[in-house]
C-alpha positions in Angstrom: -14.6 -157.3 -8.2 -16.8 -158.6 -5.4 -14.1 -160.3 -3.5 -12.1 -156.9 -3.5 -15.2 -154.9 -2.3 -15.9 -157.7 0.5 -12.1 -157.6 1.7 -12.5 -153.8 1.7 -15.7 -153.9 4.2 -13.8 -156.4 6.2 -10.8 -154.5 6.8 -12.9 -151.7 7.8 -14.9 -153.5 10.3 -11.8 -155.2 11.7 -10.3 -151.6 12.1 -13.3 -150.3 14.1 -13.4 -153.6 16.4 -9.7 -153.6 17.5 -9.5 -149.8 17.7 -11.6 -148.3 20.2 -10.2 -145.0 19.9 -12.8 -142.1 20.5 -12.0 -138.5 20.0 -13.1 -136.6 23.1 -11.3 -133.4 21.8 -11.4 -132.4 18.4 -11.9 -129.9 15.9 -10.3 -128.1 12.6 -8.3 -125.3 12.0 -8.3 -122.8 9.4 -6.9 -119.3 8.1 -8.9 -116.2 7.3 -9.8 -117.6 3.9 -11.2 -120.8 5.0 -8.1 -122.8 4.1 -7.1 -125.6 6.1 -3.8 -125.3 8.2 -2.3 -128.5 8.2 0.3 -129.8 10.8 -0.5 -126.7 13.1 0.5 -127.7 17.0 -2.4 -128.0 19.2 -1.6 -128.0 23.0 -4.0 -129.4 25.4 -3.9 -128.0 28.7 -5.1 -129.4 31.9 -5.8 -126.4 34.2 -6.0 -128.8 37.3 -2.8 -130.1 37.2 -1.0 -128.1 34.6 -0.1 -131.2 32.6 0.2 -130.5 28.5 -0.5 -133.0 25.8 0.4 -132.0 22.2 -1.2 -133.2 18.9 -0.7 -131.7 15.2 -3.6 -131.1 12.7 -3.5 -133.4 9.8 -3.4 -132.4 6.0 -7.2 -131.4 6.0 -6.6 -129.3 9.1 -8.2 -131.8 11.8 -7.1 -132.7 15.0 -8.2 -135.2 17.6 -6.9 -136.4 21.0 -8.4 -139.5 22.9 -8.2 -141.1 26.4 -8.5 -137.8 28.2 -9.2 -137.8 32.2 -11.7 -136.0 33.9 -10.9 -132.3 34.3 -10.9 -128.6 33.2 -8.9 -127.7 29.9 -8.1 -125.3 27.4 -6.4 -125.6 24.2 -3.4 -123.4 22.5 -2.8 -123.3 19.2 0.4 -122.2 17.5 1.3 -121.7 13.6 4.0 -119.9 12.0 2.8 -116.4 10.6 -0.4 -116.4 12.7 -1.2 -115.3 16.1 -1.5 -117.6 19.0 -5.2 -118.9 19.8 -6.2 -119.8 23.1 -9.8 -121.2 24.0 -12.0 -120.8 26.8 -11.9 -123.1 29.6 -14.0 -126.1 28.9 -14.9 -129.3 31.0 -14.4 -133.2 30.1 -16.2 -135.6 32.3 -15.9 -139.4 31.9 -16.9 -140.2 28.2 -17.6 -136.5 27.3 -16.3 -135.1 23.9 -15.9 -131.5 23.2 -15.6 -130.3 19.5 -14.0 -127.2 17.9 -15.4 -126.2 14.5 -13.6 -124.0 12.1 -11.0 -122.3 14.5 -9.9 -119.4 12.3 -6.3 -118.1 13.2 -5.3 -114.5 12.4 -2.3 -113.4 10.4 0.4 -111.7 12.5 0.4 -109.0 10.1 -2.9 -108.8 8.2 -2.6 -106.7 5.2 -5.7 -105.9 2.6 -3.2 -107.9 0.0 -3.5 -111.1 2.2 -7.1 -111.0 2.1 -8.6 -113.5 -0.5 -12.1 -112.2 -1.8 -14.2 -115.0 -2.2 -17.7 -115.0 -4.0 -19.5 -118.1 -2.4 -23.0 -119.5 -3.0 -24.7 -122.9 -2.6 -23.0 -124.2 -5.7 -20.0 -122.0 -6.6 -16.9 -120.3 -5.1 -15.1 -117.8 -7.1 -11.7 -116.2 -6.6 -8.9 -115.0 -8.7 -8.2 -117.4 -11.6 -10.3 -120.0 -10.1 -14.0 -121.5 -10.2 -15.0 -124.0 -7.9 -18.4 -126.1 -8.1 -19.4 -128.1 -5.1 -20.7 -131.7 -6.2 -23.1 -132.2 -3.3 -24.7 -129.0 -4.0 -25.9 -129.9 -7.5 -29.1 -131.7 -6.4 -30.1 -132.0 -10.4 -26.7 -134.1 -11.1 -27.2 -136.7 -8.5 -26.8 -140.1 -10.1 -24.8 -138.9 -12.9 -21.2 -138.8 -13.6 -18.3 -136.2 -13.9 -19.6 -134.8 -17.0 -23.0 -134.0 -15.6 -21.1 -131.4 -13.2 -19.0 -130.2 -15.7 -21.6 -129.3 -18.0 -22.9 -126.7 -15.8 -19.8 -124.7 -15.0 -19.1 -121.6 -16.6 -18.0 -121.5 -20.2 -18.0 -125.4 -20.3 -20.0 -127.6 -22.8 -19.9 -131.1 -23.7 -19.3 -132.5 -27.2 -20.1 -135.8 -28.8 -23.7 -137.0 -29.0 -26.1 -135.0 -27.3 -26.7 -135.9 -23.8 -23.6 -138.2 -23.4 -21.5 -135.6 -21.4 -18.1 -136.7 -22.6 -15.9 -134.3 -24.7 -15.0 -131.2 -22.6 -15.1 -128.2 -24.6 -13.9 -125.2 -22.4 -14.6 -121.3 -23.8 -15.4 -123.1 -27.4 -12.3 -125.1 -27.9 -12.1 -129.2 -28.1 -10.9 -131.2 -24.9 -7.3 -131.1 -26.2 -7.0 -127.4 -24.9 -7.9 -128.3 -21.5 -5.9 -130.5 -18.9 -7.7 -132.7 -16.5 -6.2 -133.5 -13.1 -7.3 -135.7 -10.3 -6.7 -134.2 -6.7 -4.1 -131.9 -8.6 -1.9 -134.7 -9.8 -1.2 -136.1 -13.1 -3.4 -139.1 -14.1 -3.0 -139.8 -17.7 -6.4 -138.3 -18.6 -6.3 -137.4 -22.1 -7.6 -137.7 -25.7 -10.1 -141.0 -25.9 -8.9 -142.2 -22.3 -9.8 -138.9 -20.7 -13.5 -139.3 -22.2 -13.7 -143.0 -21.1 -12.5 -142.3 -17.6 -14.8 -139.3 -16.9 -17.4 -141.6 -17.8 -16.7 -143.8 -15.1 -16.2 -141.6 -12.4 -19.8 -140.8 -10.8 -20.8 -137.7 -9.2 -21.3 -139.0 -5.9 -17.4 -139.7 -5.7 -16.5 -136.1 -6.3 -16.1 -133.5 -3.7 -15.6 -130.4 -6.0 -14.5 -129.4 -9.4 -12.5 -126.3 -10.1 -11.3 -124.8 -13.2 -7.9 -122.8 -13.1 -7.7 -120.5 -16.1 -4.0 -119.5 -15.6 -2.5 -122.0 -13.7 0.8 -121.2 -11.4 4.1 -122.7 -12.5 3.9 -126.2 -10.1 1.0 -127.2 -12.5 1.5 -129.1 -16.1 2.2 -126.7 -18.8 -0.1 -128.5 -20.9 -3.9 -126.9 -21.3 -3.7 -124.0 -23.4 -7.3 -123.1 -21.9 -6.5 -124.0 -18.5 -6.7 -126.8 -16.1 -9.9 -128.8 -14.6 -9.0 -130.5 -11.5 -11.2 -133.1 -10.0 -11.3 -133.4 -6.2 -12.5 -136.8 -5.0 -14.2 -137.0 -1.6 -12.1 -137.5 1.5 -12.9 -138.8 5.1 -12.1 -135.6 7.0 -13.9 -136.6 10.3 -12.8 -139.0 13.1 -14.5 -142.4 14.0 -16.4 -144.7 11.8 -18.7 -142.9 9.1 -20.3 -144.2 5.7 -22.9 -143.6 2.9 -25.1 -145.6 0.6 -27.4 -144.4 -2.4 -29.4 -146.3 -4.7 -31.4 -144.6 -7.8 -33.2 -146.2 -10.5 -35.1 -144.8 -13.5 -36.3 -145.0 -17.2 -34.1 -146.6 -20.0 -32.9 -149.4 -17.6 -31.2 -146.6 -15.2 -29.7 -147.9 -12.3 -26.9 -146.1 -10.0 -25.5 -147.4 -6.6 -23.0 -146.2 -4.1 -21.6 -147.4 -1.1 -18.8 -146.0 1.0 -17.1 -146.7 4.3 -14.2 -145.2 6.3 -12.7 -145.3 10.0 -10.4 -142.6 11.1 -8.3 -142.3 14.5 -5.8 -139.6 15.3 -2.9 -142.2 13.9 -4.5 -143.9 10.6 -7.6 -143.9 8.5 -8.8 -146.5 6.2 -11.3 -146.0 3.2 -13.2 -147.4 0.7 -15.8 -146.7 -1.9 -17.7 -148.6 -4.7 -20.3 -147.4 -7.4 -22.0 -148.8 -10.2 -24.0 -147.1 -13.3 -26.0 -148.7 -16.0 -28.2 -147.3 -18.7 -29.6 -148.0 -22.4 -30.3 -145.0 -24.7 -31.7 -144.7 -28.4 -30.2 -142.4 -30.8 -31.3 -141.6 -34.3 -29.4 -139.8 -37.1 -30.4 -138.7 -40.6 -27.7 -137.1 -43.0 -28.7 -135.6 -46.3 -25.8 -134.7 -48.6 -25.9 -132.9 -51.9 -23.0 -133.7 -54.4 -21.6 -131.0 -56.9 -19.3 -130.9 -59.7 -18.6 -127.3 -59.9 -22.0 -125.7 -59.9 -23.7 -128.7 -61.1 -25.4 -131.1 -58.7 -24.6 -134.7 -59.6 -26.6 -136.4 -57.2 -28.2 -136.9 -53.3 -27.1 -139.2 -50.6 -29.4 -139.9 -47.8 -28.3 -141.7 -44.6 -30.5 -142.9 -41.8 -28.7 -144.5 -38.7 -30.4 -146.2 -35.7 -28.3 -146.7 -32.6 -29.0 -148.3 -29.2 -26.3 -148.0 -26.6 -26.1 -149.5 -23.5 -23.3 -148.8 -20.7 -22.5 -150.5 -17.6 -19.9 -148.8 -15.3 -17.9 -149.8 -12.1 -15.8 -147.7 -10.0 -13.6 -148.7 -6.9 -11.6 -146.5 -4.8 -9.9 -147.5 -1.6 -6.8 -146.6 0.3 -5.1 -145.8 3.6 -2.9 -143.2 5.3 -1.3 -142.8 8.7 1.0 -140.4 10.4 4.3 -142.5 11.2 5.7 -139.4 12.9 3.4 -136.3 14.5 4.4 -134.0 11.4 4.9 -136.9 8.6 1.8 -138.1 6.5 1.8 -140.8 4.1 -1.0 -141.9 1.9 -1.7 -144.8 -0.8 -4.8 -145.1 -2.7 -6.0 -147.5 -5.6 -8.8 -146.8 -8.1 -10.2 -148.9 -10.3 -12.7 -148.4 -13.1 -14.5 -150.5 -15.8 -17.0 -149.6 -18.4 -18.7 -152.0 -20.8 -20.4 -150.1 -23.9 -22.7 -152.1 -26.5 -24.0 -150.5 -29.3 -26.0 -151.9 -32.1 -26.1 -149.8 -35.2 -28.5 -150.1 -38.1 -27.7 -147.9 -41.2 -29.5 -147.3 -44.3 -27.5 -145.5 -47.1 -29.7 -144.3 -50.2 -28.1 -142.8 -53.5 -29.9 -140.7 -56.0 -29.2 -139.5 -59.4 -29.4 -135.9 -60.0 -33.0 -135.8 -61.1 -34.0 -137.5 -57.7 -34.5 -141.0 -59.2 -33.2 -144.1 -57.4 -29.5 -145.2 -58.0 -28.5 -147.6 -55.3 -29.1 -148.4 -51.6 -27.3 -150.3 -48.8 -28.0 -151.3 -45.2 -25.3 -151.7 -42.9 -25.7 -153.8 -39.6 -23.1 -153.1 -36.9 -23.2 -154.6 -33.1 -20.3 -152.9 -31.2 -18.5 -153.8 -28.0 -16.4 -151.3 -26.3 -14.9 -153.0 -22.8 -12.6 -150.2 -21.3 -10.5 -150.9 -17.9 -8.8 -148.2 -15.9 -6.6 -148.8 -12.8 -4.4 -146.2 -10.7 -2.0 -146.3 -7.8 -1.2 -143.2 -6.1 1.2 -142.6 -3.2 2.1 -139.4 -1.6 4.6 -138.5 1.7 4.2 -135.0 3.3 6.9 -133.8 6.0 6.5 -130.5 7.5 8.9 -128.7 9.8 9.1 -124.9 10.7 6.1 -124.4 8.9 7.8 -125.6 5.7 6.9 -128.9 3.8 8.4 -131.4 1.5 6.0 -133.2 -0.4 6.6 -136.3 -2.8 4.1 -138.4 -4.7 4.2 -141.1 -7.4 1.3 -142.4 -9.6 1.2 -145.3 -11.9 -2.1 -145.6 -14.2 -2.6 -148.6 -16.7 -5.6 -148.1 -19.0 -6.8 -150.6 -21.7 -9.4 -149.6 -24.4 -10.9 -152.3 -26.7 -13.2 -151.9 -29.7 -14.9 -155.1 -31.2 -17.1 -154.3 -34.1 -18.6 -156.9 -36.7 -20.2 -155.3 -39.8 -22.5 -156.7 -42.6 -23.1 -154.5 -45.6 -25.8 -155.7 -47.7 -27.3 -153.9 -51.1 -30.9 -153.6 -50.9 -33.4 -152.1 -53.3 -35.7 -149.0 -53.1 -38.2 -150.7 -50.9 -35.7 -152.1 -48.7 -35.6 -155.6 -49.9 -32.6 -157.4 -49.9 -30.7 -157.8 -53.4 -28.1 -160.3 -52.3 -27.4 -162.9 -49.7 -23.8 -162.8 -49.5 -23.2 -159.2 -47.6 -19.7 -157.6 -47.0 -18.7 -158.9 -43.8 -15.9 -157.3 -41.8 -14.6 -157.9 -38.1 -12.7 -155.3 -36.5 -10.6 -155.4 -33.4 -8.8 -152.5 -31.9 -7.1 -151.9 -28.7 -4.9 -149.2 -26.9 -3.0 -150.0 -24.0 -1.5 -146.9 -21.8 1.0 -147.5 -19.2 1.3 -143.7 -17.4 4.0 -143.0 -14.7 4.0 -139.8 -12.9 6.2 -138.5 -9.9 6.5 -135.1 -8.3 8.9 -133.6 -5.6 8.3 -130.1 -4.0 9.6 -127.8 -1.2 7.0 -125.5 -0.2 6.6 -122.6 2.1 10.4 -121.4 2.0 10.3 -118.0 3.8 12.7 -115.8 2.4 12.1 -111.9 3.8 8.4 -111.5 2.7 8.7 -114.1 0.1 6.9 -117.3 0.0 9.1 -119.7 -2.6 8.1 -123.0 -3.8 10.6 -125.2 -5.7 10.0 -128.7 -7.5 10.7 -131.2 -9.9 8.1 -133.6 -11.7 8.4 -136.1 -14.3 6.5 -138.4 -16.7 6.8 -141.6 -18.6 4.0 -142.9 -20.8 3.8 -145.6 -23.4 0.9 -145.9 -25.5 0.4 -149.2 -27.7 -2.3 -149.3 -30.4 -3.2 -152.6 -32.1 -5.5 -152.9 -35.2 -6.7 -156.1 -37.1 -9.5 -156.1 -39.7 -10.5 -159.2 -41.4 -12.8 -159.3 -44.5 -14.7 -162.4 -45.5 -13.6 -163.8 -49.1 -16.9 -165.9 -50.4 -14.8 -167.6 -53.3 -12.2 -169.0 -50.6 -14.8 -169.2 -47.7 -12.0 -167.6 -45.9 -11.5 -164.4 -43.6 -8.7 -162.3 -45.1 -6.7 -159.8 -42.8 -6.3 -156.4 -44.1 -2.9 -154.7 -43.1 -1.2 -151.4 -44.4 1.7 -151.5 -42.1 0.6 -148.6 -39.9 -2.1 -150.7 -38.0 0.1 -151.1 -35.1 1.7 -148.1 -33.6 3.6 -147.4 -30.4 4.3 -143.9 -29.0 6.6 -143.3 -25.7 6.4 -139.7 -24.3 8.9 -138.5 -21.7 8.7 -135.3 -19.7 10.7 -133.5 -17.1 9.9 -130.1 -15.6 11.6 -127.7 -12.9 9.8 -125.1 -11.6 10.0 -122.2 -8.9 7.2 -119.8 -7.9 7.4 -116.8 -5.6 4.5 -115.6 -3.7 4.4 -111.9 -1.8 2.4 -109.1 -0.9 2.4 -105.7 0.0 -0.4 -102.9 0.7 -3.2 -103.8 -1.5 -1.2 -105.8 -4.1 -0.9 -109.7 -4.0 1.3 -111.3 -6.6 2.7 -114.6 -7.5 5.1 -115.2 -10.2 6.6 -118.4 -11.5 9.0 -120.0 -13.9 8.9 -123.4 -15.4 11.2 -125.3 -17.7 10.1 -128.6 -19.6 12.1 -131.0 -21.6 9.8 -133.7 -23.6 10.6 -136.3 -25.8 8.2 -138.1 -28.2 9.3 -141.4 -30.0 6.7 -143.0 -32.5 7.0 -146.3 -34.2 4.9 -148.3 -37.0 5.2 -151.8 -37.1 7.3 -153.1 -40.1 9.5 -150.0 -39.8 7.3 -148.2 -42.0 7.5 -145.1 -39.9 10.1 -144.2 -36.9 9.9 -140.7 -35.7 11.4 -138.9 -32.7 10.8 -135.3 -31.5 12.5 -133.4 -28.8 11.2 -129.9 -27.1 12.6 -127.5 -24.7 10.1 -124.7 -23.5 10.3 -122.1 -20.7 7.1 -121.2 -19.4 6.8 -117.9 -17.2 3.8 -117.0 -15.4 2.4 -114.1 -13.4 -0.7 -113.1 -11.4 -1.4 -109.9 -9.7 -4.5 -109.2 -7.5 -5.3 -105.9 -6.4 -7.8 -105.8 -3.6 -9.7 -102.5 -3.8 -11.3 -103.4 -0.5 -12.6 -106.3 1.4 -15.4 -107.0 -1.1 -13.6 -106.4 -4.4 -10.6 -107.2 -6.3 -9.2 -106.6 -9.5 -6.6 -109.2 -11.4 -4.2 -109.5 -14.0 -2.8 -112.9 -15.2 -0.6 -114.2 -17.9 1.4 -117.0 -18.7 2.6 -119.4 -21.3 0.9 -122.6 -22.3 1.4 -125.6 -24.6 -0.6 -128.2 -26.1 1.2 -131.4 -27.3 -0.3 -133.6 -30.1 -2.6 -136.4 -28.9 -2.4 -140.2 -29.9 -4.9 -140.1 -32.5 -3.4 -136.9 -34.1 0.1 -138.9 -34.5 -0.8 -142.2 -35.2 -0.6 -142.6 -39.2 -2.9 -145.6 -40.0 -5.8 -144.6 -42.0 -9.1 -145.6 -40.4 -12.6 -146.0 -41.8 -14.9 -144.5 -39.5 -18.2 -144.7 -41.3 -18.7 -145.8 -45.2 -17.0 -143.0 -47.1 -15.5 -141.3 -44.0 -11.9 -141.8 -42.8 -9.4 -140.3 -40.6 -5.6 -140.6 -40.5 -3.1 -139.0 -38.0 0.2 -137.1 -38.7 3.3 -138.1 -37.2 5.0 -135.1 -38.1 2.9 -132.4 -35.8 4.7 -130.1 -33.9 3.2 -129.1 -30.6 1.1 -125.8 -30.3 2.3 -122.9 -28.0 0.2 -120.1 -26.5 0.3 -116.9 -24.4 -2.6 -116.8 -22.2 -3.8 -113.3 -21.2 -6.8 -112.6 -18.6 -8.1 -109.6 -16.8 -10.8 -110.0 -13.9 -12.8 -108.2 -11.7 -15.2 -109.4 -8.8 -17.5 -107.4 -6.2 -19.3 -108.7 -3.1 -22.7 -107.0 -2.2 -24.9 -107.9 0.6 -27.5 -110.3 -1.3 -25.6 -111.0 -4.6 -22.0 -110.9 -6.1 -20.7 -110.0 -9.7 -17.7 -110.9 -11.5 -16.3 -110.7 -15.1 -13.1 -112.2 -17.0 -11.7 -110.9 -20.1 -9.3 -113.5 -21.8 -7.0 -113.8 -24.9 -4.9 -116.8 -26.1 -2.4 -116.1 -28.8 -1.7 -119.6 -30.3 1.2 -120.7 -32.6 1.4 -123.9 -34.5 -2.1 -124.6 -34.3 -3.3 -128.2 -34.9 -6.3 -128.3 -37.1 -8.2 -131.1 -39.0 -8.0 -130.7 -42.7 -10.9 -132.4 -44.6 -10.4 -133.6 -48.2 -12.9 -135.1 -50.6 -12.0 -137.2 -53.6 -14.2 -137.9 -56.7 -15.8 -140.9 -55.3 -17.1 -138.8 -52.7 -14.8 -140.2 -49.5 -13.9 -137.8 -47.0 -10.4 -138.1 -45.3 -9.8 -136.2 -42.0 -6.2 -135.3 -41.3 -4.6 -133.0 -38.6 -1.9 -130.4 -39.6 0.0 -127.4 -38.3 -1.8 -124.5 -39.7 -0.1 -121.4 -38.4 -1.2 -118.8 -36.0 -4.7 -118.7 -34.2 -6.3 -116.2 -31.6 -8.9 -117.0 -29.1 -10.9 -114.2 -27.1 -13.8 -113.7 -25.2 -15.4 -112.4 -22.0 -17.3 -114.2 -19.2 -20.0 -112.5 -16.7 -20.7 -114.5 -13.4 -23.1 -114.0 -10.5 -24.9 -115.5 -7.5 -28.0 -113.6 -6.2 -30.0 -114.3 -3.0 -33.3 -112.3 -3.4 -35.1 -114.3 -0.6 -33.9 -116.6 2.1 -35.5 -119.6 0.5 -34.1 -118.9 -3.0 -30.7 -118.4 -4.3 -29.5 -118.6 -8.1 -26.2 -118.8 -9.9 -26.3 -117.2 -13.3 -23.2 -117.0 -15.9 -23.1 -116.2 -19.7 -19.8 -116.3 -21.9 -19.3 -115.3 -25.5 -16.1 -116.2 -27.2 -14.6 -116.1 -30.6 -11.7 -118.0 -32.4 -10.3 -117.9 -35.5 -6.9 -118.8 -37.4 -5.1 -115.7 -38.6 -2.3 -116.9 -40.8 -1.2 -119.8 -43.0 -3.1 -121.8 -45.3 -6.0 -124.0 -44.3 -9.0 -125.6 -45.2 -10.8 -127.2 -42.3 -12.8 -126.6 -39.2 -12.7 -126.2 -35.4 -10.7 -122.9 -34.8 -11.3 -121.2 -38.0 -13.9 -118.2 -37.7 -16.0 -119.6 -34.9 -18.1 -117.4 -32.8 -19.8 -119.2 -29.6 -21.6 -118.5 -26.3 -23.0 -120.4 -23.6 -25.4 -119.5 -20.8 -26.5 -121.1 -17.6 -28.7 -120.5 -14.6 -28.8 -122.9 -11.5 -31.9 -121.9 -9.1 -31.9 -123.4 -5.6 -34.8 -123.4 -3.3 -35.0 -124.4 0.4 -38.5 -125.2 1.1 -40.1 -126.1 4.7 -39.9 -129.9 5.6 -36.3 -130.0 4.6 -37.1 -130.2 1.0 -34.3 -128.8 -1.7 -35.4 -128.1 -5.1 -32.7 -127.5 -8.1 -33.5 -126.1 -11.4 -30.5 -126.0 -13.9 -30.9 -124.6 -17.5 -28.2 -124.7 -20.1 -27.6 -123.3 -23.3 -24.6 -123.5 -26.1 -24.7 -121.3 -28.9 -24.1 -122.4 -32.5 -20.8 -123.1 -33.9 -20.2 -121.5 -37.0 -17.3 -121.6 -39.5 -16.8 -121.4 -43.2 -17.2 -125.2 -43.6 -19.2 -126.4 -40.6 -22.1 -124.9 -38.7 -24.0 -126.3 -35.6 -27.2 -125.2 -34.2 -27.6 -123.9 -30.5 -28.4 -126.6 -28.0 -30.4 -126.1 -24.6 -31.9 -128.2 -22.0 -32.9 -128.1 -18.6 -32.5 -130.5 -15.4 -34.2 -130.8 -12.3 -33.5 -132.2 -8.9 -35.4 -132.5 -5.6 -34.1 -133.6 -2.4 -36.1 -134.6 0.7 -34.8 -135.3 4.3 -36.7 -138.0 5.9 -34.3 -138.4 8.7 -31.4 -136.6 10.1 -29.1 -138.9 7.9 -31.6 -139.8 5.1 -32.9 -138.5 2.0 -35.1 -139.2 -0.9 -33.7 -138.1 -4.2 -35.7 -137.4 -7.5 -33.8 -136.1 -10.9 -34.8 -135.6 -14.4 -32.3 -134.5 -16.8 -33.5 -132.7 -20.1 -36.6 -132.2 -18.5 -38.4 -130.7 -21.7 -36.7 -133.3 -24.1 -34.9 -130.5 -26.1 -31.6 -132.0 -26.9 -30.9 -132.2 -30.6 -28.0 -131.5 -32.8 -28.4 -130.1 -36.3 -25.0 -129.8 -38.1 -24.3 -128.4 -42.0 -20.9 -129.4 -43.2 -19.7 -127.8 -46.4 -16.8 -129.0 -48.9 -15.8 -128.0 -52.5 -17.9 -131.1 -53.8 -20.8 -131.4 -51.4 -23.0 -130.0 -48.6 -24.2 -132.4 -45.9 -27.1 -131.5 -43.4 -27.4 -134.0 -40.5 -29.6 -134.0 -37.4 -28.7 -136.1 -34.4 -31.2 -136.8 -31.6 -30.6 -138.8 -28.5 -33.2 -139.7 -25.9 -32.6 -137.1 -23.0 -35.3 -137.3 -20.8 -33.9 -139.4 -18.0 -35.8 -140.0 -14.7 -34.1 -141.2 -11.3 -35.6 -141.8 -7.9 -33.7 -143.2 -5.1 -32.5 -142.9 -1.4 -29.3 -141.8 0.1 -28.1 -142.4 3.6 -25.2 -141.3 5.8 -24.2 -142.8 8.9 
């Protein structure tokens, strides 16, 4: 890793040494909605001699020209569909520079329907079917990861242990219902791999995160609830620039980042390296009451202490260049590594029905989870006559490992060991994923007033799971390998999609319609030919988005589309896994994918000092995949997914940004949603009869002496079903940033300011009732410096 980083820094320094290009005229060009106009033609006209030089904007709408001679100039910008822009005359002297910021071109025939009404605030940006959060505005989450930013977005909560910010739950449903992209592209992020990779990406690497609730046809069909798109930071400015950040805190907390980039009118090279580390304690207690019909047969009590430390490393480097004036090529490499170390100590006590002591055990389990993630992304764009062809390819490889060493002792009522030959078990688990994605599209095909886009995308993914469990036999003094024939499992997934979309407008109506066809094939193989399965699926996925601009401050939108959820790797893997004593999981290789129709209606209004928006949504889901929990007479519980029929999800969201004073602005949102299974026989949890809500408020204060304070409040309502109930979780984060120079600042952050994070859960089966309380130390302090140059 050190060699890679040094090579990256060296390449940047060399590029700076040997390329003395300097932008003397530079700027950026956007449309009326603030969107970058790439490959616009910029003519630089020398008034003195009539000489004209031509440059084009890059993929971010920026342009640059160097080596200008002394003289008087003006620039002329042309772009199909927009009025020509001419600047005032300006003068360039020897060594002078002249900058144009945000030149906004005006459409030739501006109609109300072509205006995108956007609600902007310090943190958020809202427009039809899209909510966008800007990472650099979330002062309270600096030094964190992607999950820390996601947890503040409307209708989003993070599952798993309190404070660990891993499992994305959007609109009340688990991560399987939300598709995650990086820079708008497939990245192999799903299931456990999704959680691991999101943990590795630091907040300092992120430009913004947006949620697309009803994506258009060019996006993947997966994600019944929608798509979360993570946009990584890009260097948009010419010349050499960089950033550095270091923060330290309690619980061995340390986070650092360094980034460098160099950009000219012909090429750019960039690199960034981040690391994070922390150690957190967690405590969990469970009390279980066992029944036989209505009679109590006994009690089980479990007390678990865990200490978990993680060490993350994230490297991103690449280059881009323009081989031709309107051709853009880019290549990028991403590397992530995470090492999680856990130490668990669990005491399980069993009591008779009268409360007398029956038996007790103590389990000690150190655990290692090394995870590696690598991705290569290439893309090329060529534009002509305001039309573009895009092609991109990505390859991702991830390797997740689990090594745990378990010792199980019998103990007496006082905790004293009763034997000196504990049950010993060593477990080694690995999952390797190779994921290939490619895409070709032709954009902006103008046919009359229509804007057509055509494209094809493909995906090929191979997942290989390996598991070995060795148990020690004292009689033979040997380790005995346990195997069932299901322990090694291979899964191959292939997908091909063709799509077409059409965007048009008239009067006050803006419309986008699309159709996507997908063919997918899934092949599973368990070692020893115990299981071989193959499934193919053809599906048509239409979508339509209508935006009615009432005026330039408010809109009304109607959206619908068809979405799909394919079963995850863990859902399909047929091996029986013991997660904890008496708790098992087993996949179901015969699962079918879920399909759903998504409906959404929204309204948004901008006022002088505040804005307000609301969305009403409904999902009609078929072949729902849910976890079925069974319990045998010995109290062992097994969780298995199954298709359970029909389900629905409905809810409403309210969002607002208010600026009561010049120094104070706040974002607030409240969401309430309900989901339930409406057909089929089902004995399980997750969708059935749930009712949830979330509320978030982010306060931003601009104080004298270049000081910013942010206070973020987050509450996630209870999870209630026939079988399981979880309490309301709430917490508050605080962030302070004080500029000490034009380029440097001091950062202070406190997560879970009031140390309120606690999860309480009650689970009911026909044989028992279990109450569990889980707490993680959430009050985390971070203090450090940030510098840009």
